[in-house]
N, C-alpha and C positions, 0 to 999 in steps of 0.2 A: 504494500500500500504506500510505496514511496512516491512522492510528488513527481510528476513528469512535466508539469506546466513550465518549469523554469530550467529544463535540461539544456536549453540552447545557451545558457550563460556559462556552462562548464568550461568551454574551450577558451573563453576570453579572460577568465579569472585566474590569477596566480595560485599555485598550490598553497594550502594553508596547513599549519601545524594543528594538532589536535589539542588545543588549549581553549578552555572556556573564556579566558580573557580575550582571545582572538575573536570569538563570537561576539562578545560584548562590544568590542571595538567597532564592529560594522553596524551596530544598531544606531540609527540617527539620534542625535541629542534631543530632537523634538519628541521622541517616544517617551522621554522621561518627564515631560511637562505635564504636571497635574492641573486639573481644572476644578476649582471649587464649585463652580456652577454646575458642571456635569455631575459631580459627586452629590451635591445637594438634590438635584433633580432625580437622580437615581435612588437616593434614599427616600425621598418623598414618594416616588412611584412604588418602591418596595413596601413601605408601610401602608400605603393605600391599598395595594393588592393583598396585603395581609388582613387589614381591617375589614374589607368587604366580606370575605368568607367567614370571618369571626362573627360578624353580625348575622350573616345567614345561618350559621350553625346555632347561634343563640336563639333564633326565632323559629326554627323548624325542627320537626322530627319525622317529616315525610322521607321515606327511605331513599327515593330517587334523588331528592334534593340534597340529602346528606351525602350521597355519593359524589355529586357535583361539587358541593362545598368542600368536602374532604380532599378531593383531588386538587382543587385550587389552593386550599390551605397548605397542603403538603408542598406544592410548588412555591407558594409564597414564602414559607419558612425557609426553603432552599435558597430563594432569591435574597432574602435578608442575610442568610448565612454566608453566601458568596461575597456580598459587600462587606460583611464583618470580617471575613477571611482576608480580603484585600486591605482593609484597615489594619488588621493585625500585622500584616506585612509592612505597614507604613506606606502603602502605595496609594491610598485613597485621597488623603488630605496632606497639606504641607506640615501641619502641626503634629508633633509626635504625641502630645497629650490628647489632642482631639481624635487622632486615629485610635488610640487605646480606648477612649470613652465610646466612640462609635462602634468599635469591635465588640466591646462588652455588651452594649445595648442591643445590637443586631443579633448577637448570639443567644439572647435570652429565650426566644421562642424555640430554639433548637437545643436548649438545656446544655449549652457548652460553656466550660470554664475557660475564659480567654487566656489566662496565664499558663494553664496547662496545655492548651492548644498551641500556644506560641512555642513552647518547648518541644512538644511532640511533632508538630507539623512543620513549623517554620525552621526549627534548628535541626531536627533529626531527619525528617522525611526529605526536606529540601537540601539539607547538608550532605546526605548519604543516599540519594535516590537510587533504588534498585541495587544497593550493595549488600551482599550476603552478610547476615548477622547484625546489620545496622538498621536498615530501613524496615520498620515493622509493618508498614501499610501494604497489605496484600503480599506479604513475604511468602514465597512458595516453600512447601515442604519437599524434601528429597524422597526418593524411593525408600531409602534406609530409615529416614525419620518416620515416614508413614507406616512402615513395617513394624516399627517399635511402639506405635501407638496402641492403646487399649481399644476394646470394641467400641466404647462410647466415644472416644476421641476420634476414631475413624468415621463413625456415623456423623459426628458434628462436622468434621472436615468435609464430608460429602454434601452435607446440607449447605454449609457456608460457601462452598465452591461450586454450587449448582447454579443453574440459570436464574433462579429466583432467590438465591441465598445471600446476595450482596448486603442486604439490610441486616440480616442476622450477623454477618461477619463484622460489619462496621459497628453495630451496636455492642457486641461483646469485646472485640479486639481494640477498637479505636476509642469509642465513647466510654466504655466502662473500665477496661483494664488500663489503658494508657492515659486516661484523663481523670475520671472520678476516683478510682482506687489509688492512683499514683500520686505520691507526694515527693517531689524532687528534694534531694539533700542540698545543703549549701544555701547560696543566696537566693535561689528561686523558690525555696520552700515556703517562706512567709507570704510571698505574692500569690502563690497557688492556693494556699489555705485561705487567705483573705478573699480571693475571688470565689472560692467555693462557698464561703459563709455568706457573702453578699448575694450570689446567685441563688443559694438555697433560700434566703429570706425573701427574695423577689418571687421565686416560684411558689413559696408557701403562701404569700399574699395572693398570687394569681389563682392558685388552686382553691384557696379559701374563698375568694370572691366569686369564683365560678360555682363552688359548692353552695354558697349562700344564695346566689341567684337561682340555682336549681331547686333548692329547698323551698324558696318562696313561691316558685311557679309550679313545682310538681312534687313537693314533699320529700320524703326520704329517698325515693327513687331518683328524683331530680338532683339531689345533693351528690349522688355518685355519677349519674349519667352525664350531666352537663360538663364537669371537668374532663371526663373521659372523651366526650365527643369534640370538645373545643381545644383541648390541650394534648391529650395523649395520642389520639389518632393522627392529628397532623404531624406530631413529632415522629411517630413510627413511619409515616409515609415519607417524611423528610429523610430519615435514616436510610430507607430503601433507595431513594433518589440519589443521595450523596454517595452511598456505598457503591452503587452502580456507576456513578460518574467517575469516582476514583479508580474503579476497576478498569473501565475502558481506556483510561489514560495510561495505565501501566501494565496491563496484561493482554497479551495477544501472542499468537505463535511466532511472530517476527519481532517481538520485543524481548530483548535479552535482560536477564538479571546476571550480575557479575560476581565472581569470587573476589575476595578481599584484595588479593594481589593484582588482579587484572583491572579492577575498577578505577575509574578516574572521574573527575567532575564532568569532563566532556562526554564520556560514555553515558554517565547517569542522566545528565540533563538533556543531552542532544539525541542520543541513540535509544533511550529507554522511555521516551514519552512521545506524544503525538499531537497533531492538530486535526480536529474533527469538525466538519461542517454540520451544523444543526439548523433546523428551520429558523428563519430570521426572526419571526415574531416571538417564538419561544425564547430564543437567545436574548432578544431585546427586553422582554418582560421579566425573565427569571434568571438567566444564566450569566449575563454580563461578560460574555467572551471567555468564560472559564474553560471552554473546550479548545480555545486557542492556547494550548498548554505548553508547547515548547518554549516560546519566549518567556512565559511566566516562570518556567524552571531555569531558564538561562539567567534571568535577573528578575527576582520577585518585586523589585522596586518599580517596575513598569506599571502604570495605572491601567485599569481594565479597558478604558476606551482607546488606549494606544497599542494594545496587544496585536490587532491585525496589521498595523503598519510595521511593527517590530517583526512579526512573523514573515512578512513579505521580504524584508531585508535579510533575514536569516536564511530563508529558503532560496533566495537568489545566490547567496554566497555558498550554501551547502545543499545543493539540490539532490545530491545522492545520499545525504544523511537524514534530512528531515522527512519524517513520516507524516503524510497528510492524506485525507480522504473524507468521504461523506459518512456520517454516522449511519450505520446499517444494523437493523435488528437481526437480519439474517446472518451477518458476520458475527454479531455478538453471540448468537446461539451457537454458531460454529466454534468460536473461540472458547466459549465456556465449556464446550464438550472436549476440546483438545487440551486445554490448559488446566491440568489438575495437580501434577507434581513437576519437579524441575531437576534436571541434571546440570549442575553448575560446571562440571568439567567439560561437558560437550556443548553447553550453552543452548539446550533445547528443552522445550516443554514436553511433558509426557502424559498420557492418560493413566487412569488407575490400573494397577496390575490385575490380571484376571485370576 
């Protein structure tokens, strides 16, 4: 799925060394220009798109309407999270403090602890993308590791690496194990604990308010049902969307994971992620160019609205390296069937042993 649109440039460009700094050097300076206006408009849009299904969910229990509002709410939580993710990288606004506040607020509907996310995602996942033993996000198991698993662990692996299992994987591995359960030692410990306490207090108020509203409108049943339909279901749908999004960025038969000695920043950021084209309306409303993933990994400081321009510059300079294509459900189903275990020595994905 390597881009062929820019292959004509190969002959006229000088050979390049495999250094991530070389890639960053070809990105135009304009791609680093943030726009407060674009950021504010995106944030207003995201919160409006979240508020609308929240009101709809509060006012109806009709089954078909719930399905519509749940789908929109799950996407809206994802949209807020993507903007919070950009702010956590320091890419959304010029002010470091403003970015952190925006990241914390936008991650509330997705129940994410920003300080813990900053460590796990910004530092570890981006710092060691697809490096064996370091990048924990969709880290594949080897045949030997799978053989050593107990019966329950094998079953869990088969569920989480199935076509519908991305949400279960993200929920357990990323959200629970690497964020809520994890308290980093050293200087990051206090910030993570503080963010957990603040977020827990906010979520307690949100659940309490929803339960109170439900009790006033529908008694004891409403006290449980309203928080579930307004907060829990959208969160679970978000987990499915984001888990799948991260999966398609870093797992495919032609995406390599690297042994420690062979890994480099260039290989991890350039050769082990991708650029995927998604429907323009969906991208504009909810995903904010997150599927333009190669330039984001090359330099996370690039704001979301500059990622396409940065991607063009990178693809022109490295047409044989950048993977790009249209997001395809058929290809995802194929990839999920093929990519179960990994041989780090051969650099190949493997199915489950029979």
